[in-house]
N, C-alpha and C positions, 0 to 999 in steps of 0.2 A: 833225794829220790823218793823217799817215803811220802813226802809232801805232794810231789807230782802225781804219784799213783792215787793218793787220796783225792786230789783235785779231778783227775779223770774219772775216777769212780763217782764222785758227786756230779759231775757233768752228765755221765751216762743214766744216773738215777733221775736227774731233773729234766733231761732232754725230752721225754714223752710229755712232760707237762707244758713245755714251751711250745712243742711242735704240734699239739692237738687242737689248736685254735680253729683250724679250718681244714675240712676234709677234701682230699682230691675228688674231682668228680668221678674219676675211673674207679674210686673205691666205694661209690654210693650204689651201684647196681641198679637193681629194680626199684629203689626209692625215687629215682629221678622221674620227674613228670608232675602232672596236675592231681591233686588229692582234694576230697571233701571229707573234713574231719568233723564228726558229730560227737559233742561232748554232753554228758548229764550234768546239769547244774541244778541248784535249788529252784531256779525259775523255769525249769523244763530244758528241752533240748537246745543246744547252742551250736550252730554250724558255722565252720570256718573253712575257707578255701586256702590252700597252701600249694605253691608251685616250687619245685626244687629243680634248679637249672644250673648250667655251668657258667661260671663268669671267671674268666682268666685261669682256667684250669681247676677251679675250686667250686664246691657247692655252695650255692646261695639260695635261701628260701625267701619267698615273697607271700605274705599272708594278708588276707582281707576278710572282713565279715560285715554283717549289716550294721553293727554298732560302730565300727570303725572301717569305713570304706577306703580310706587312704592306705596305700601299700605299706605294710610293715616289712622292711628288709631284714633278714637274719643272716649274718655272716659267720657266726660261731656255731658251726655244724660239725659234729664229730660222730664217731661210732663207738659204742661200748658193746663189744661182742657183736651180736647180730642187730642190736638196736641202734637206730639213728636218733641222736640227741641234738636238738636245737635250743640254744640259750640266747635270750635277748632282754633288753630293757624296753618297757613300754610305758604308756602313760594313758590312763582311762579317766576322762573327766577331770583332769588336773591332779590325779593321784598316780605318781610314778610307782612302778613295780618291776621286779625282776621275775622272769619266767623261764621255765624249762619244759619242753615238750619232748617226750619220749615216744618214739614210734617203734613197736615190736611187731615183726612180721606174723601174720595169722592166716596163712594160705596165700593163694595167688591173688595179687592185687588187693590184698586187705591187710590191715594193721590194727593192733590194739594201741590205744593212745592214752597217755598219762599227761596231764597239764598241771604243773605245780607252780604256784605263785609264791613269791618271797619265802623261798626256802621251805615250802611245804605248809605255810599258814593257811593256804586254801588250795585244794586240789579238785580236779575234775578228771574222770575216766571216760572213755568212749572208744569209738571205732573210727577207722579211715577206710575209704574206698578210692581206688584210683580211678580218675575219670577217663 
C-alpha cells in the first residue's frame, strides 16, 4: 500500500512536466494572432514575425525573419504564470541551436520579449506588437 501511494505521489509530481509540452489554444488568450518582435542585437535591431495559431486544439507558432524566410514551426508552447514560452531548435548557417522566446504582457497588444539561445549563452531583449 505504501508503495502504491508513493507511485501515485510521484506521478502527480511529474504529470505537469509531461503535460506541459503544448498549450491548449483556449489557454493562450490574447497571445493568439500575428506579432512583430523587435529584438536588440549587437548588430542593431532584429525583427521577426511570429504568428500564434490553433492547430488541432493546441497553440502552434510560425516564425520568419529576413535572414531565415522559411517558416520555423514551434510546437513547444507553454505558459509560465502570465508569460508565454516558446521553445524550439533552429539552425543558422549550419550551426544548430536551442532557443527559448518568452513573451511577457506589457499593456494592450504589446509584450516584452526575451530571446535566449543555448541556455542563455546569448540573449536578446526587445518588444513585440500585435499586428
